[in-house]
N, C-alpha and C positions, 0 to 999 in steps of 0.2 A: 650849489656847492658841495653840500654835505654830502651828496651822493658822489660827487668826482672825490671827496676825500675819503670816503669809505671804500670806494673802488680803488684807489690808490693804495690803501692799507691792505687789501686782499691782494692786489696785483702780483707779489713775490708768490703767494700760496698758490694763486693760479697758475702762474708761470711754471710752478715747481710742479704742480699736478700735472699739466700737460707735458712737461718734459719727461716725467715718468711715464705715461702713458705712451710717448713716442719712443722712449727707449724701449718700454715692454713689447712693441710692434717689432722691434730687431734684435730682441733679447735671446733669440735662438742662437744655440753653440754653432759653430763654423765647423766644417769637416776639417780634420787632421789627415785623413787618406784621401785616397783615390773616390772621387764623388762617382756614384753609381746611380743616385735618383736625385731630379729636379722637381720640385711640386710648385706650380704657378695657379695663378685664377684666383677663386675666392678663397683667399688665406688671410688670416690677420695677423699672423707671425710670421716673419721671415728671417734669415740669416745674409740677404743682401737686397736689394731695392725693390723687388717685387716678387721674388720666389724664394725657395728655402732649399739648399742643395743639402744632401745627405752623404756620407760614406757607410760603409758596413756596420763600423761599430756604434754610429749613431741610431741606426734601424735597430741594432740589437738591443737597446735601452728600452726601446718600446716593450709592451707586455708579448712574451711570446706563444705562439700556439702551433700544435701539432695535428698534422692529417696524414694517416697511414692509409694508401689508396692505390688502386689501378688506376691508369689513364691511358687514353688512346696512342699516345706519343712514345712512351717507354715501354718495354717488356718488363714484366713481373709487378711486384706490389713495392713501393717505396715510401718513406716517411719525409714528409716536407715538413719543415720548420720556418716560421716567418711571423708576420704580424699583421693585424686587422687594419684595414684602411679607415677605419671608426676611430681606432686608437691614432693612428697617424693625421686624421683631420682634427681629432680632440687637442693636440698637442700645438697643431697649427691655428688654433683658435677659428676653425672653419666651419661654417652652417651647410656647407655642400651636400647636394643629394644624389651627385653622379659624378664620376670621374671618367675624363677623356684620358685614356692609357695608351701611351706610345711606346712602340719598340724600338731599338737600335735601327732595323731596317724601314723605320718609317709606317709599319702596318699599326694601325690605331683602332681603337674599338672602346665604346662606351659603356660603363657598367654602373648600373645602380647601386648605392650606397648598401641598400637591403640585401644584396648579395652577400655582404659581410656581415651585416647584423642578423640576419634572417637564415641566410644559407650556409653559414660558416665556411665561405671563402676566406683566404690570407693572400696575402703577398708573400711567397716564400723565398725566401733568402739563401735556405739549405737544404740540400737533397741527401739523406741517409747521413747526416750528422757533419757533411761537409759544406762549406759556401759553394754555391752554385757557379759555374763558370759560364762564359757566353758560350762556347762549345756543349756545354751541358744545359741549355735553356735558360742560363741566369744572363745578368747577375741577379733577376728578380722574376718570378712567375706567378701568375693568378693561378691557383690551384681551388678545387672545390672538392669537397668530401664523396667522390662519386659513389663509393662503396656504401657508404652509409645511408645514402638517399636515391632511391632508384630515378626518380624525378629530374635529378641532375645530369641523366646520360641522356642529353638531348643536344641538338645542334645550337640551341641558344646558348646555354652555358659552355659548351665545347668553344664557341666562337668567342667567348669572354674570357678563355683560358689563354690570354696572351702571355708569351714568354719574351726575354731577352727586353725587358722593360728598362726604360731609361727616364722617361718622363711623365707625370701625370698634371693635367689641368683639372682643380676641382672647379667643378658647376653647381650653381644653386638654381634648379628648375622648380620653378612655382606653377601650380596649376590652376 
């Protein structure tokens, strides 16, 4: 009976702790503007039941990175600004190792997280200082620093350079 008594005394603390954990998993801010990205899958922080929706302002709060490069889809050299998938997944408390990235036209590709952490890819939201429009390969595009690393100029990385992104599914792959 003493064990039950001790448990009863701790019960409010346990409930408080579990409540804090539950609130933390839904603690992400909600978008105030037009949603341009929805992330689902292996994430532990969300702003709806099983996914996180982001507007441009929310994505701009992530650490920003810049890539100035040529690419096969546009003429000339351009500067892209955006965020790393690693920072996005960190914000979502995810241990995902792959991203299943889908465009507005339902084109889908899988990208290993290492492309962002080791190869310097970013999820670009700005082109030459301006938010990317759907007409201009936006609202989000995966871009690699092609001019900095010759090995990135291959069909593998060109195929992963998906544009008009609107959805990402975080996937944990164990070998």
